[in-house]
C-alpha positions in Angstrom: 33.8 13.9 20.2 34.0 17.7 19.9 37.1 19.6 18.6 37.1 23.1 20.3 38.1 25.1 17.3 35.8 23.1 14.9 32.7 24.7 13.6 29.6 22.8 14.6 27.2 22.0 11.8 24.8 20.0 14.1 21.1 20.5 14.1 18.4 19.7 16.6 15.4 17.9 15.4 12.2 17.9 17.4 11.1 14.6 18.9 7.7 15.0 17.2 9.5 14.7 13.8 10.9 11.3 14.8 7.6 10.1 16.0 5.8 11.1 12.9 8.4 9.5 10.6 8.4 6.4 12.7 4.5 6.2 12.5 4.7 6.8 8.8 7.3 3.9 8.5 4.9 1.6 10.5 1.9 2.6 8.4 3.9 2.0 5.1 4.9 -1.4 6.5 1.2 -2.3 7.0 0.4 -1.0 3.5 3.2 -3.2 2.1 1.9 -6.3 3.9 -1.7 -5.4 2.8 -0.6 -4.9 -0.8 1.1 -8.3 -0.8 -2.3 -10.0 -0.2 -3.9 -8.3 -3.2 -3.6 -9.8 -6.6 -2.7 -6.9 -8.9 -2.8 -9.1 -12.0 0.8 -10.0 -12.5 3.9 -10.6 -10.5 5.6 -7.6 -12.1 3.0 -5.2 -10.8 3.1 -6.7 -7.5 6.9 -6.3 -7.3 6.7 -2.6 -8.7 4.2 -1.7 -6.0 6.3 -3.2 -3.2 9.5 -1.5 -4.6 7.6 1.8 -4.8 6.5 1.6 -1.1 10.1 0.4 -0.1 11.6 3.4 -2.0 9.4 5.9 0.0 10.4 4.2 3.3 14.1 4.3 2.4 13.8 8.0 1.6 12.2 8.8 4.9 15.0 6.9 6.7 17.8 8.6 4.6 16.2 12.0 5.0 15.3 12.1 8.7 17.2 9.3 10.7 20.5 9.8 8.7 20.1 13.6 8.7 20.6 13.9 4.9 17.9 16.6 4.9 20.3 19.1 6.4 23.4 18.3 4.3 24.7 20.4 1.5 25.0 19.6 -2.3 28.5 18.1 -2.0 27.4 15.4 0.4 24.2 14.7 -1.7 26.2 14.4 -4.8 28.9 12.1 -3.7 26.9 10.3 -1.0 23.6 9.7 -2.6 23.4 10.6 -6.2 26.8 9.2 -7.5 26.2 5.8 -5.8 22.6 5.6 -7.2 23.9 6.3 -10.8 26.6 3.7 -10.5 24.0 1.2 -9.1 21.7 1.9 -12.2 24.5 1.4 -14.6 25.4 -1.9 -12.9 21.8 -3.1 -12.9 21.5 -2.0 -16.7 24.6 -4.1 -17.6 23.3 -7.1 -15.6 19.9 -6.8 -17.4 21.6 -6.6 -20.8 23.5 -9.8 -19.9 20.4 -11.6 -18.7 18.1 -10.7 -21.5 20.7 -11.5 -24.2 21.1 -15.1 -23.1 19.8 -17.9 -25.3 17.7 -20.4 -23.5 18.4 -23.9 -24.5 15.5 -26.3 -24.2 16.6 -30.0 -24.1 14.7 -32.3 -26.4 13.5 -35.6 -25.1 
C-alpha cells in the first residue's frame, strides 16, 4: 500500500541478480551435501564446515531477498547486529551451563 505523501525508499533489483543469488544458493546446497559425505576427521570439523556454508547461504538470503543490502545503519543495528549479539550471549550462557555440569557415572 502506498501513502501519497510518504517518501518512497524502494529500489529495483535486476532479475539477473536474483538468478545469480538463486544459483549460488543451489550450488552451496550441493556443496553442503557433498561435504557431508566426506569424513573430515571429526564430527566437530564436519559441523563447523556445514555451519560455515549455512552462514554464507543465510547471508545471501538476508542481503538480497530480504533487501538488507539497501538498508541504513539503524535497521542493520537493531535488525541484524543487536539480535546476533543477544543470541551469542544466550549461547554463551547455555555453553557455560552445559560444560560446568558434573557427569555422574553409575557404578554397577
